[in-house]
Phi, psi and omega in degrees: 000145177252152173201161171262135182245139179274158182295333188293322183297310177301307187301321181297323181290309187290330173274356175068029183307110195309313181285338178245344183310300186298319183293322178294312183297327180288315179292317184287335176290336188265003186251141174278323188212132170245152188211147182199147169299142179319333180303330183304332183282322176288321185290319182287329173296320182290328176291319175292329177297308171314319177293331182285316176303318183267017170061028174276326170232156171278162179301327176294320182290315185297316180294326175288333180282335172293328177291320177293316177302319178295328181289351180292338183064037174295121178279121184259123177267136182302146178290330192293330179289352189236346189300317192286313172303319175292331172302311181295320175294327182287312173303317187285330187262334194084002185260139190303154176295319174326311191269325181289344173298324178290316174303312184299312177305304183306319179295312181299323185267002184051052181243158171280149182256115174271119183210157172249008187279109193302320181296321173301319183286323175292318185291324189230047192300338177282347187241315176268145183210160169285153188304319180307325179294339185252006180253000000 
C-alpha cells in the first residue's frame, strides 16, 4: 500500500507517545511506499528540538531518532509543487497551509493521508484517515 503520511504519525512513533505510538508503528510497518511534502523534515526536527528543550529527550537521542526517521524511506515531495493547491485548500477550509500541503499531495496522487490531526480529519474526510483505518 502507498500513502501520504503526516508528520504527527512519525513524531508520535519516535517519541513513543502512549496513545498513538502503537497505531503509528503498525501503520508504518504495513506500507510499501510513504510520501510527504518536504516540510515534514523541518516539522519533525522541530518536534524533536522541542522535546530536548523540555528535557524529554537528550540531544543525542533526538539526533538518533532523526536517523530512525530517515530509515523509514519517506519520499519528500518539494513544497513548491504543492503550494498553490495547498493555499486554495487552506483558504476554503480554514486549515493552515502547513497541513493542507499534506492534503494536496494526497489528493494529487490519489492516495490516503494518514494523520492524527482532528481538524484535518474533519475537514477532509474523503482524503484523511487515522492510521488504523488504513491498515
